[in-house]
N, C-alpha and C positions, 0 to 999 in steps of 0.2 A: 809636269802637273797641269800647266795651263792648257796644253793640247788636249789632255783628257777631259778637262772641264768644258772646253769649247766643243769637242765632239759630243759630249753628253747634252749640251745645250741644243745643238743642231738636231740630234736624235729626238729629243723631247719635242722640239718644234715640229718635226716631220710627223711624229706620232699623233700630236694634237691636230694637225692639219688633216691627216688621214681619218681620224675619228670624227672630225667635224663633217667630212664629206661621206662618211659611212652610211648616213641616213638618207643620202640622195638616191633617187630611183631614176633609171634611164627610161626615156620615153621614145617610142618609134611609132609613127603612124603615117599612112599614105591615104589620101582622100582625093576624089575627083574635084577639079575646080575648072570653071569655064575660062577659056582663053582671055576673054574680056571681063572676067568676074571681079569680085571685090574680096579682099582679105582684111579682116579686122583682128588686131592682136591687142590684148590687154594683159599687162604683166606689172606687178607691183615692184618687185626687186629682182636683181640679177642682170640679165642681158637678153636682147632680141637681135638676131642677125637674120636678114632676109637677102637671098641671092637668087639669081636667075636659075631656073631649073627646067624640067621637061614640060612641054605644052600639055595642058589638061590634067596635070598632077600637082598636088600639094604634098610635099614631103616634110615631115616634122621629126626632128631628132633633138634630144636635149637631156638635161638633168633637172629634176624637180625635187626640192627638199621634201622629205617625208612629212606629211601633214597638210601640204598644199594640195589643192584639187585642180587638176588640169582638165578643162572642159573643151571639147571640140563640138561645135554646133553648126547648123545651117545646111544649105543646099549648094550644089555646084556653082550657082550664080553668086552666092555670098556665103563665105565660110567665116566662122569666128573661133579664135583660139583664145581662151581666157584662163589665167591662173588665179584661182580663188583662194584667198587666205582663210584659215580657220577663224570663226567668229570669236571664240573665247581665248585666243592666243595673244600674249603680250608682245611676242616677237614677230618680226616679219620674216617670212620664209622665202628663200631665193629660188628662182627658176631661170636656167640658161637655155634659151630656145634657139635652134638653128632651123630655118625654114627655107625651102626651095620651091619656087613657083614660076610659072611662065612669065616672061619679061613684061607682058602687057597687063598683068593683073594690077588693079588699083589697090593701094595699101593705105590703111588707116591704123596707125600704131599709137597706143597710149600707155605710158609707164609712169611710175611714181619715182622710184629710185633704181632705175635700170638703164644701162647704156644701150643705144640703138645704133646698129650698123646696117646700111642698105647698099647693095652693090649690083650693078648691071641690070637695073630695072628700067622699064620704059613707060609704065602706067603712072597715073597721078599718085603722088605720095604725100600723106599728111602724117606728121609725127608731133605728138604733144607729150612732154615729160616735165616733171617737177624738178628733180635733181640728178638727171642723167645727161650724159653727153650724147651728141648725135653726130655720126659721120656718114656721109653719103657720097657715092660716086655713081651717078645715074644719068640716063638720057631721057628723063621724064618730061612731059609737056607742061606739067604744073607741079610745083613743090611748095609745101607749107610746113615750116619747122618752127616749133615754139618750145622754149624751155625757160624755167624760172632760174635755176642755178646750175647751168651746164653749158659747156662749150658746144658750138656748132661748127662743123667743117663740111662744106658742100662743094662738090665738083659736079656741076650739072649745066648743060646748055639749055636750060628750061626757058620757055617763052614767058611763063608766069611763075615768079618766085617770091615767097614771103618768108622772111626770117626774123625771129624775135627771141632775145634772151634778156633777162633782167640783170643777172650778175655773172655772165660768162663771156667768153670771147667768140667772135664770129669771123670765120675765114670762108670766103666764097670766090669761086671763079667758074668760068664757063660761059 
């Protein structure tokens, strides 16, 4: 009898998880971006991952909860990806963004409750988050990471590095 109850519990949890993500919508977009351009990313909740991609191309893939508005703006010199929350909603909607751009693109990422992962980039990187963790493995010339309540893990041989957290751990090498 215990095995039946345990199976029922796992099945119910799986169904609830699937139902929670049933309202997510997949996003796929490709935009031109200058090799030395700038990418601005704004996301309230979820995650942001940025990795090295093809020169001259910004590839965006992800999942955005139904009700949140994903906006892509700008020119090849400066692109902005912003997840806008509905004004009348009491809950925060998640967006998990996976972005690939040329290694030399400068990054400016701002989140509220979203984790940030940046890998294999060489342009300047600025990340500001309220309660998200930040992990980076980059070869950037300048890195600035700020979080209020999140951990910072940085692997970067940067000439100019600034790290700040109020209530998180900092690990840095390079």
